[in-house]
C-alpha positions, -999 to 999 in steps of 0.1 A, spaced: -440 120 -786 -464 122 -751 -448 85 -742 -417 102 -752 -419 128 -725 -437 102 -698 -407 80 -700 -383 111 -698 -402 126 -665 -401 89 -649 -361 87 -658 -359 125 -643 -384 113 -610 -356 80 -605 -327 105 -606 -345 126 -579 -348 95 -560 -316 84 -557 -301 124 -549 -324 128 -526 -314 140 -491 -318 130 -454 -341 151 -435 -329 159 -397 -353 158 -371 -355 189 -350 -338 179 -326 -309 169 -339 -291 157 -305 -324 133 -297 -314 100 -298 -317 62 -287 -280 60 -279 -263 73 -248 -252 106 -247 -220 102 -223 -187 107 -238 -161 135 -231 -139 153 -249 -114 131 -228 -129 96 -245 -133 112 -277 -95 123 -280 -87 91 -268 -107 70 -291 -88 91 -318 -56 83 -303 -68 48 -300 -72 44 -341 -41 62 -355 -14 50 -334 -12 17 -337 5 -12 -346 20 21 -376 45 34 -351 62 2 -346 65 -10 -377 58 16 -402 83 40 -389 117 15 -393 98 8 -432 94 41 -441 129 53 -427 148 21 -448 131 22 -475 119 54 -490 131 84 -470 158 73 -452 160 100 -417 138 122 -436 107 101 -426 107 128 -398 94 153 -423 71 128 -446 57 127 -409 50 167 -409 40 164 -441 17 137 -439 0 151 -406 -5 186 -424 -24 166 -449 -43 150 -428 -56 179 -407 -71 190 -440 -95 162 -437 -96 158 -402 -110 196 -398 -139 187 -426 -149 156 -400 -147 180 -376 -171 203 -391 -199 178 -401 -193 159 -361 -202 196 -345 -230 204 -373 -244 173 -379 -239 145 -342 -254 116 -356 -231 86 -356 -226 74 -395 -194 96 -403 -189 98 -436 -222 84 -446 -240 101 -427 -224 136 -442 -230 129 -477 -262 119 -474 -275 152 -455 -255 173 -483 -249 154 -520 -272 125 -524 -285 91 -513 -271 63 -534 -238 82 -535 -240 84 -491 -249 45 -499 -218 36 -516 -196 56 -496 -215 33 -460 -207 4 -480 -170 14 -489 -164 21 -450 -181 -11 -438 -157 -33 -457 -127 -5 -451 -134 -15 -411 -137 -57 -411 -103 -53 -432 -89 -30 -413 -102 -49 -379 -93 -84 -393 -56 -73 -406 -48 -57 -377 -59 -89 -354 -35 -108 -378 -10 -84 -368 -12 -87 -332 -18 -126 -334 19 -131 -350 30 -105 -333 21 -123 -304 34 -156 -314 64 -139 -323 74 -135 -286 67 -171 -279 92 -182 -307 61 -191 -329 51 -220 -310 10 -213 -321 15 -213 -351 34 -247 -351 12 -263 -325 -20 -251 -347 -1 -262 -382 8 -302 -360 -31 -308 -341 -54 -290 -360 -46 -282 -397 -29 -271 -423 -37 -260 -461 -24 -244 -492 -55 -226 -511 -43 -187 -530 -60 -164 -510 -61 -183 -477 -36 -183 -451 -19 -214 -446 -33 -220 -412 -70 -213 -390 -60 -180 -370 -76 -189 -338 -62 -170 -321 -69 -134 -341 -103 -145 -345 -103 -156 -301 -95 -118 -300 -118 -106 -322 -148 -117 -310 -137 -113 -271 -135 -78 -280 -168 -77 -297 -183 -92 -267 -172 -68 -243 -180 -40 -266 -213 -53 -267 -215 -42 -230 -218 -4 -238 -200 33 -249 -189 30 -212 -168 -1 -208 -161 3 -245 -144 37 -238 -128 21 -203 -109 -6 -223 -97 23 -244 -85 43 -218 -65 14 -199 -45 4 -235 -37 38 -244 -23 44 -208 2 19 -213 4 24 -250 14 62 -242 34 51 -210 55 31 -232 62 56 -259 74 80 -232 96 48 -225 106 51 -259 112 87 -262 134 90 -231 156 66 -236 155 65 -269 167 104 -265 194 94 -238 212 71 -263 207 91 -293 242 96 -316 238 129 -343 263 106 -364 241 86 -375 225 112 -393 255 127 -407 269 126 -443 291 97 -436 259 75 -426 240 90 -458 229 124 -447 193 133 -433 174 127 -469 194 107 -491 166 96 -510 160 131 -517 126 153 -523 111 127 -541 122 103 -518 102 126 -486 72 125 -505 70 87 -514 75 90 -482 47 112 -469 25 92 -488 28 58 -470 29 82 -438 -3 97 -448 -20 60 -440 -6 61 -405 -35 93 -396 -64 69 -406 -89 64 -381 -96 100 -363 -127 95 -383 -142 72 -352 -148 111 -332 -170 120 -361 -187 84 -361 -191 85 -322 -206 122 -324 -241 110 -313 -227 97 -281 -208 122 -273 -219 150 -244 -216 178 -258 -203 174 -298 -204 211 -308 -175 212 -284 -157 177 -280 -155 169 -318 -136 199 -325 -111 198 -293 -109 158 -293 -104 158 -339 -74 187 -330 -61 168 -300 -59 130 -310 -45 144 -343 -19 164 -327 -8 139 -298 -5 113 -336 16 137 -352 41 141 -320 40 106 -314 49 98 -353 76 125 -357 92 119 -320 98 87 -321 109 85 -358 131 107 -348 147 90 -320 147 56 -341 167 71 -367 195 90 -343 198 55 -317 210 34 -349 219 39 -386 187 40 -411 201 16 -434 207 -13 -407 169 -12 -395 154 -40 -390 112 -33 -413 95 -59 -391 105 -50 -361 121 -15 -357 124 -7 -322 129 -37 -306 160 -44 -328 173 -8 -320 172 -15 -284 190 -48 -289 212 -38 -309 222 -8 -283 228 -35 -257 190 -34 -239 174 -64 -252 153 -58 -215 139 -31 -232 124 -53 -265 98 -65 -240 87 -31 -227 83 -23 -266 69 -55 -273 36 -45 -246 34 -13 -262 29 -28 -295 1 -52 -283 -16 -23 -260 -17 -4 -291 -29 -26 -314 -55 -35 -290 -65 1 -293 -71 0 -329 -91 -32 -325 -120 -14 -302 -114 16 -322 -127 -7 -355 -145 -28 -338 -164 1 -320 -171 24 -354 -180 -7 -377 -217 -11 -361 -226 23 -357 -220 27 -396 -240 -1 -402 -268 12 -375 -268 43 -390 -274 28 -427 -297 6 -405 -325 34 -390 -326 53 -428 -332 20 -447 -309 17 -468 -296 -18 -445 -318 -46 -434 -335 -31 -408 -326 -61 -379 -293 -42 -373 -307 -8 -359 -320 -25 -332 -304 -9 -298 -307 -31 -268 -332 -12 -240 -301 -18 -211 -266 -12 -227 -279 13 -257 -255 0 -282 -266 -20 -316 -256 -54 -297 -270 -74 -328 -246 -53 -351 -217 -60 -332 -225 -92 -328 -228 -101 -362 -201 -77 -381 -171 -91 -349 -178 -122 -361 -181 -118 -396 -145 -95 -387 -133 -130 -373 -140 -153 -398 -117 -130 -419 -89 -133 -398 -92 -168 -393 -88 -183 -428 -81 -154 -454 -43 -144 -461 -53 -106 -456 -16 -91 -470 -32 -85 -505 -65 -74 -491 -47 -42 -468 -38 -19 -500 -78 -25 -507 -82 -2 -476 -69 27 -486 -93 30 -513 -125 32 -495 -106 52 -469 -93 82 -497 -130 81 -509 -150 87 -476 -124 119 -477 -130 131 -507 -170 132 -508 -163 150 -470 -148 176 -481 -170 176 -517 -200 177 -490 -181 206 -468 -180 227 -501 -222 221 -510 -231 228 -477 -212 259 -473 -225 271 -503 -262 260 -503 -295 280 -498 -301 282 -463 -334 263 -472 -346 257 -435 -331 256 -406 -337 229 -374 -329 245 -341 -295 231 -337 -290 260 -356 -271 238 -388 -280 257 -419 -284 246 -449 -292 208 -434 -330 201 -445 -350 191 -409 -387 188 -403 -395 220 -385 -392 246 -414 -403 282 -414 -424 298 -435 -411 328 -455 -440 357 -456 -446 372 -491 -449 409 -498 -472 426 -527 -444 423 -552 -438 386 -547 -405 397 -526 -391 372 -498 -391 390 -463 -380 374 -434 -396 395 -404 -386 365 -377 -350 372 -385 -352 405 -373 -368 396 -346 -343 369 -336 -312 396 -346 -331 422 -321 -331 397 -291 -298 385 -297 -284 422 -298 -298 429 -266 -286 404 -243 -271 373 -244 -300 356 -222 -325 360 -252 -349 381 -231 -357 420 -253 -348 448 -237 -359 486 -238 -340 508 -264 -333 539 -245 -302 559 -259 -300 570 -291 -267 555 -296 -290 517 -290 -318 525 -311 -289 540 -341 -271 504 -339 -303 488 -339 -314 501 -369 -281 497 -385 -280 459 -378 -316 456 -389 -303 469 -421 -274 442 -422 -297 416 -418 -320 430 -444 -292 433 -471 -273 398 -462 -273 381 -491 -287 344 -490 -260 318 -496 -250 300 -527 -254 339 -548 -224 364 -561 -207 385 -534 -215 423 -537 -178 432 -542 -177 411 -576 -210 420 -590 -199 446 -611 -175 424 -625 -193 391 -626 -231 399 -624 -236 397 -665 -221 362 -665 -233 351 -635 -261 368 -622 -289 354 -633 -282 322 -620 -303 305 -592 -286 305 -559 -263 274 -559 -262 268 -591 -225 281 -604 -210 264 -573 -228 232 -576 -216 232 -610 -178 243 -601 -176 215 -577 -183 188 -601 -157 210 -624 -132 208 -592 -132 170 -590 -126 162 -631 -103 185 -629 -88 173 -596 -91 138 -614 -78 145 -650 -48 164 -635 -40 137 -614 -42 111 -637 -15 134 -658 5 134 -630 8 97 -622 3 81 -653 15 107 -680 56 98 -685 55 65 -675 21 43 -687 9 71 -712 48 78 -725 33 114 -736 59 142 -749 70 168 -731 49 194 -747 19 179 -743 21 165 -709 32 207 -698 4 215 -717 -23 193 -698 -10 205 -666 -11 237 -675 -50 235 -686 -60 211 -661 -42 233 -631 -62 262 -644 -93 246 -643 -87 236 -610 -82 270 -598 -112 288 -619 -132 264 -603 -121 269 -565 -124 308 -576 -154 305 -588 -169 295 -559 -147 317 -536 -166 344 -556 -204 330 -541 -218 338 -508 -210 312 -478 -239 307 -448 -235 328 -422 -210 317 -394 -226 298 -370 -213 286 -336 -202 253 -343 -166 250 -361 -163 253 -392 -132 244 -416 -112 280 -419 -100 290 -455 -134 269 -479 -128 262 -503 -94 261 -505 -85 237 -476 -112 210 -491 -104 215 -527 -66 209 -520 -81 178 -497 -96 160 -524 -69 172 -552 -45 154 -526 -65 122 -520 -73 115 -555 -38 115 -560 -29 90 -535 -68 66 -545 -47 71 -584 -13 55 -564 -31 27 -558 -21 -7 -582 -54 -17 -609 -60 -51 -589 -72 -28 -562 -93 -9 -586 -109 -41 -600 -119 -49 -563 -134 -18 -554 -154 -22 -589 -166 -58 -577 -172 -45 -546 -188 -17 -556 -212 -35 -580 -224 -57 -546 -236 -26 -530 -252 -21 -558 -272 -45 -559 -281 -45 -523 -294 -9 -527 -310 -17 -561 -326 -46 -540 -338 -36 -504 -325 1 -498 -339 24 -523 -374 5 -519 -373 7 -478 -354 45 -479 -368 63 -446 -369 96 -469 -384 75 -491 -420 68 -471 -412 104 -461 -418 116 -496 -449 93 -500 -467 106 -471 -464 142 -482 -473 134 -512 -508 127 -498 -511 168 -488 -496 191 -508 -502 224 -496 -491 260 -509 -493 295 -505 -512 323 -524 -502 358 -521 -533 379 -535 -536 418 -547 -551 428 -518 -518 414 -498 -533 388 -479 -521 352 -476 -541 326 -488 -533 290 -480 -545 263 -505 -545 228 -499 -547 201 -526 -553 161 -527 -530 148 -543 -553 128 -567 -547 102 -598 -542 120 -634 -576 124 -650 -598 127 -612 -610 164 -603 -590 181 -578 -610 194 -550 -590 220 -533 -602 237 -505 -589 273 -502 -588 288 -457 -582 324 -459 -558 327 -425 -567 346 -403 -530 359 -390 -513 382 -409 -487 372 -433 -457 381 -411 -472 354 -387 -467 325 -414 
């Protein structure tokens, strides 16, 4: 029996080790990287990550094959859906201004192993994404020269016919990646200025397309004689929305760059909103122009814009469009090469990945080794692999990251405010934790908060003033009373206490919310599985299909309601997602739905990659985790506070020794009064 209990306790300790949270430093603004990016820099990075080859290829493909001219509506809906995920990234980027994006956000709120798996998938996402864009860049440039580059390579270098490999080594794609990696290794300012140049050219070309395109617009192309505005109906619009959603992937580069932002608390949310707004406007207007210039059913999916100008008699405009397309793809390449090394750096800095990648060049203030190594790996992928079959794999990693970030927002917002650092990021573990004092009845009181509230109420400058008037004193008393009556985050709201107090009142703060988030995730997966597979693969009868939809929908909505009736953390100075938990909840539902729409082969590849990641984590990361080392150091001395009947506070310091040894305890009495602790 004793051995069974000992084994269970060992398993529990190991599970706690896997789910430990990252402890942030007291000063979250401290970094070995260089903080120099402004709001404009971050916004252009976001625009560069979103407005790429999709503007020149995706618009024509969706318009012809899926939605018709209603692709405009598809882009609007996709933009709103992307906004829900972007808001979650913006809040985390402002509250936790550290590089790592979704990996870091998951680490500080959900747990270590989940953070590692998110980071592991984001690494693959950026590697395949960068290699795919480089291949597209190479192919587009080669088509301008009538495929002479491909013909020369096949004739004078080599050609092979191997499954999953390209027919010839794409030297041009590999070269552009190596050159871009070389420039990015010179520092964040060089990367930013390169992105500014290519983004400016791309915006000028987009402006040319819009002005010249609207001059050539013909409303007849949206008329009934050409099939109407929505020839594929509502289902076509929604199918187009699912495809257009991926056009907005790339805004996470802003959150990944928050550790290099001068003022991340303001710059990250503003840059996210600006970049997403510009990208959505560009996609909507360009798709409008394209479907008004020529009939939607005659579009060339591979080069829709160039072909549209050519058919209207302006073939010279195709050259300008080609220049804009190449510059847009350059910005996406820079975005991938900029973000990938910083994800790797964040994981290595935490000890979960090989430490060599955490080294920062003292001159350029960037992780040069991570940039060059992973830039070379990306170039190798672009050189020999046929990436068309792997492109869909990008989606699952991105959607999984969006899902975990949205869930992390809910967990963080309703998490009990255990400790706060100087950043004001309540609910996030920091090294500077204050010790609350206890009264004689054992209840927690918090005099320091009342003092701070008094000082804040007195003057914004932080200087206390004398309250001479009765009105001032009355307001001060009311404010102190409100502070004392403020309920902790994760507890039931006072207005719901008479109705739900008997059922939920005895639960620990955050316990019901944690269970509800789990139920939310399970019900979202179940609901989307019924929607995606219920009619076709499972062949469910109408009555059972409807019944399952109703049940899982009610569980999903009930989970949201249970979360909502609990107290959130008080509003901080940084940006916060509105309408929590509803915005993150529906973002989770959308992301899960899109993930289940992916092919089974994508899920098989995803499982294999996850298995490889688990090998890396259990073989290296779990043993070198800095959080694990911090826990070992903290176990050497355990401190606790005891309240004596007299009301005095006593600190006992106990040395942790192996079982069976005598514990020597030193109990000093504190000279300071309890409130000073």
